[in-house]
C-alpha positions as CSV (number, residue, x, y, z in Angstrom):
1,M,7.0,65.6,149.5
2,S,4.1,65.6,146.8
3,Q,5.0,69.2,145.8
4,G,8.7,68.2,145.4
5,R,7.8,65.3,143.3
6,F,5.5,67.5,141.2
7,S,8.1,70.1,140.6
8,K,10.7,67.4,139.4
9,T,8.1,65.8,137.1
10,F,7.0,69.1,135.7
11,Y,10.6,70.0,135.0
12,L,11.3,66.7,133.2
13,F,8.2,67.2,131.0
14,S,9.3,70.8,130.3
15,V,12.6,69.6,129.0
16,L,11.0,66.8,126.9
17,A,8.6,69.3,125.5
18,V,11.4,71.8,124.5
19,I,13.4,69.0,122.9
20,L,10.4,67.8,120.9
21,L,9.6,71.4,119.9
22,L,13.2,71.9,118.7
23,I,13.1,68.7,116.6
24,F,9.7,69.6,115.1
25,F,10.9,73.2,114.2
26,N,14.1,71.8,112.8
27,Y,12.1,69.4,110.7
28,L,10.0,72.3,109.4
29,G,13.2,74.4,108.7
30,W,12.4,77.0,111.1
31,L,15.8,76.6,112.9
32,S,18.0,77.3,109.8
33,F,18.6,80.9,110.7
34,P,19.6,80.4,114.5
35,K,21.7,77.5,113.4
36,N,23.5,79.4,110.7
37,F,24.0,82.3,113.0
38,V,25.4,80.2,115.8
39,Y,27.6,78.2,113.4
40,G,28.8,81.3,111.8
41,A,29.5,83.1,115.0
42,S,31.4,80.2,116.5
43,L,33.3,79.2,113.3
44,P,36.3,81.6,113.9
45,F,36.7,80.4,117.4
46,M,36.5,76.7,116.3
47,K,39.1,77.4,113.7
48,L,41.4,79.1,116.2
49,F,40.8,76.3,118.7
50,Q,41.5,73.7,115.9
51,S,44.7,75.5,114.9
52,V,45.8,75.9,118.6
53,D,45.2,72.3,119.1
54,R,47.1,71.3,116.0
55,Q,50.2,73.4,117.1
56,I,50.1,71.9,120.6
57,A,49.8,68.3,119.2
58,G,52.4,69.0,116.6
59,A,54.7,70.5,119.3
60,F,54.0,67.4,121.6
61,N,54.7,65.0,118.6
62,F,57.8,67.0,117.7
63,W,59.0,66.6,121.4
64,I,58.3,62.9,121.2
65,E,60.1,62.4,118.0
66,L,63.0,64.5,119.1
67,K,63.2,62.4,122.3
68,N,63.0,59.3,120.2
69,L,65.7,60.7,117.8
70,N,68.0,61.4,120.8
71,R,67.5,58.1,122.1
72,E,68.3,56.5,118.6
73,N,71.3,58.8,118.2
74,K,72.6,57.6,121.6
75,V,72.2,54.0,120.6
76,L,73.8,54.6,117.3
77,G,76.6,56.6,119.0
78,D,77.3,53.8,121.5
79,E,77.3,51.3,118.6
80,K,79.7,53.4,116.6
81,Q,82.1,53.8,119.4
82,K,81.9,50.1,120.2
83,L,82.7,49.3,116.5
84,L,85.5,51.9,116.4
85,D,86.9,50.3,119.5
86,E,86.6,46.9,117.9
87,N,88.2,48.2,114.7
88,I,91.2,49.8,116.7
89,N,91.8,46.6,118.6
90,L,91.5,44.5,115.5
91,K,94.2,46.7,113.7
92,E,96.6,46.4,116.7
93,V,96.0,42.7,116.6
94,L,96.7,42.5,113.0
95,R,99.8,44.6,113.5
96,E,101.2,42.4,116.0
97,N,100.4,39.4,113.8
98,E,102.2,41.0,111.0
99,L,105.3,41.7,113.1
100,L,105.3,38.1,114.3
101,R,104.7,36.7,110.8
102,Q,107.8,38.7,109.5
103,Q,109.8,37.5,112.4
104,L,109.0,34.0,111.8
105,A,110.8,34.2,108.5
106,I,114.0,34.3,110.5
107,V,114.1,31.6,113.0
108,P,116.6,32.1,116.0
109,P,118.8,29.4,117.4
110,E,117.4,26.9,119.6
111,K,118.7,28.6,122.8
112,E,117.1,31.8,121.8
113,Q,113.6,33.1,121.9
114,L,111.8,36.4,121.3
115,V,109.8,38.6,123.5
116,L,107.6,41.2,121.9
117,A,107.4,44.5,123.8
118,N,105.8,47.9,123.4
119,I,107.7,51.2,123.2
120,V,106.3,53.3,125.9
121,G,108.7,56.1,126.1
122,Y,111.7,57.9,124.6
123,L,114.5,59.7,126.6
124,P,116.5,61.9,124.3
125,Q,117.2,64.2,127.2
126,V,119.5,61.6,128.8
127,G,120.8,59.9,125.6
128,Q,119.1,57.8,123.0
129,Y,117.0,55.5,124.9
130,F,113.6,53.8,124.5
131,L,111.4,52.6,127.5
132,L,109.8,49.1,127.0
133,D,106.7,47.6,128.9
134,E,108.4,44.3,129.6
135,G,111.0,43.4,132.1
136,S,112.8,40.7,134.1
137,Q,109.3,38.9,134.7
138,R,109.4,37.9,131.2
139,G,113.1,37.0,131.3
140,L,114.8,40.2,130.1
141,K,118.3,41.1,131.3
142,E,120.8,43.8,130.9
143,G,122.8,43.5,127.6
144,M,120.2,41.5,125.6
145,T,119.9,42.4,121.8
146,V,116.9,44.4,120.8
147,I,115.6,44.1,117.2
148,T,112.6,44.8,114.9
149,A,110.9,42.5,112.4
150,N,113.2,41.2,109.6
151,N,116.2,41.4,112.2
152,F,116.9,45.0,111.9
153,F,119.2,46.0,114.8
154,V,117.8,48.6,117.3
155,G,120.2,48.3,120.4
156,R,120.6,46.6,123.6
157,L,119.0,46.5,127.1
158,A,120.9,49.0,129.4
159,E,118.7,48.6,132.4
160,V,115.9,46.3,133.5
161,G,113.1,46.4,136.1
162,D,110.4,43.9,136.9
163,R,107.9,45.2,134.3
164,W,110.1,47.6,132.3
165,A,113.3,47.9,130.5
166,K,115.4,50.8,129.0
167,V,116.9,50.1,125.6
168,S,120.2,52.0,124.6
169,L,119.8,52.7,120.9
170,V,122.5,52.2,118.3
171,L,122.0,55.9,117.4
172,D,123.6,56.9,120.8
173,S,127.1,58.4,120.4
174,N,128.3,56.2,123.4
175,F,127.1,53.0,121.7
176,L,129.7,51.0,119.9
177,V,129.1,47.7,118.0
178,N,131.5,45.7,115.8
179,V,130.1,45.3,112.2
180,L,131.2,44.0,108.8
181,T,130.1,44.9,105.2
182,Q,127.8,42.2,103.8
183,E,129.5,41.8,100.3
184,T,133.2,42.6,100.9
185,R,133.4,41.4,104.4
186,V,135.3,44.4,105.6
187,R,135.1,45.0,109.4
188,G,134.8,48.2,111.3
189,I,132.8,49.8,114.4
190,V,129.6,51.7,114.2
191,R,128.7,54.4,116.6
192,G,125.8,56.8,116.9
193,N,126.2,60.4,115.4
194,H,124.5,62.2,118.4
195,G,121.2,60.9,117.2
196,L,121.4,62.1,113.7
197,G,122.5,58.8,112.1
198,L,125.3,56.3,112.1
199,I,129.0,56.3,111.3
200,M,131.2,53.3,110.6
201,E,134.8,53.9,111.7
202,M,138.0,52.0,112.0
203,I,137.8,50.8,108.3
204,P,141.4,50.2,106.8
205,I,142.3,52.9,104.2
206,D,143.0,50.3,101.6
207,A,139.6,48.4,102.2
208,Q,137.3,48.4,99.1
209,I,133.8,49.4,100.2
210,K,131.0,51.0,98.3
211,T,127.9,52.9,98.9
212,G,124.7,51.0,99.0
213,E,126.5,48.1,100.7
214,S,124.7,46.7,103.7
215,I,126.3,46.7,107.2
216,L,125.7,43.8,109.6
217,T,126.6,43.2,113.2
218,S,129.6,41.0,113.7
219,E,129.7,37.7,115.6
220,I,132.6,39.0,117.9
221,N,130.3,41.3,119.9
222,D,129.7,40.6,123.5
223,Q,126.0,39.5,123.8
224,I,124.9,41.1,120.6
225,S,123.8,38.4,117.8
226,G,125.6,38.5,114.6
227,G,124.1,39.0,111.2
228,L,121.7,41.8,112.3
229,F,120.9,44.5,109.6
230,V,122.5,47.8,111.0
231,G,122.1,50.1,107.8
232,Q,123.4,50.8,104.4
233,I,126.5,52.9,103.4
234,S,125.2,56.4,102.0
235,S,128.7,58.1,101.7
236,I,132.4,57.2,102.1
237,E,135.0,59.7,103.7
238,K,138.4,58.9,102.9
239,K,141.7,60.9,103.4
240,E,145.0,59.9,102.0
241,S,146.9,61.0,105.1
242,E,144.7,58.8,107.4
243,I,145.2,55.1,108.1
244,F,141.4,54.6,108.4
245,Q,138.5,55.6,106.3
246,Q,134.9,56.2,107.6
247,A,131.3,55.7,106.2
248,I,128.2,57.4,106.8
249,L,125.3,55.0,107.1
250,Q,121.5,55.3,106.7
251,P,120.1,53.4,109.7
252,A,118.0,50.4,108.8
253,V,115.3,51.5,111.3
254,D,113.1,54.6,111.4
255,F,113.3,55.0,115.2
256,N,110.7,57.8,115.1
257,K,108.0,55.4,113.7
258,L,108.9,52.4,115.9
259,E,106.1,51.1,118.3
260,K,107.0,47.5,119.0
261,V,110.3,45.7,119.1
262,F,111.6,42.2,119.9
263,V,114.1,41.3,122.6
264,I,116.3,38.2,122.0
265,I,116.3,36.0,125.1
266,N,119.5,33.9,125.4
267,S,118.9,31.0,127.6
268,G,122.6,30.9,128.4
269,N,122.4,34.2,130.2
């Protein structure tokens, strides 16, 4: 035991002696050359390690920043999509409000009300038809009049389901409606020209009509309200040998751009 303690004590004093000698030699300047040699030899390695360390730290920081940037981009993307959705919904609400505001300028009779419906389909292969997203649950019935804002005539309901309805358009060649000219009060019948426009027929040959004159639905139609704007006369076809003349009409409605329509609900139906 005493020999082991002696060895530990001797080792401790030897280390302290070496440290004191190194401090003394450094104080005298005798360690300058070894220090310069060691520093000079290790400097390239230290620079290399420092460069590698900086690159690793830079790559790590870049990865952290990229991760944060992706997170921020995701948050911004979600916010952008949310704002876009809100903007689209706002525009649709504003459009519906504008349609309602325009329609309020023409108040229907007390026994009539309006139902706003979206056009969800177009069936040109089976005739000139629109499909609506409203049906009998909202009071729609076959034969009811369909219009746009400002009382532009579109057609009438040909078939009605619980939550859908099919509109027969005035453009259809099988669609007939009694009309009269607004200024000269000349009567006639309008039919569709196979989806290409409108033709006003059964006009007496001696009746005085003119291009640009507005054509309105007549009160004598079955279930179709009177005074609705159908279109304007764009040209007149008249032959002396015929007892009737006809007029080509420019429809009041651009059917390719329609998105929403009103259905006139008659409480008496």
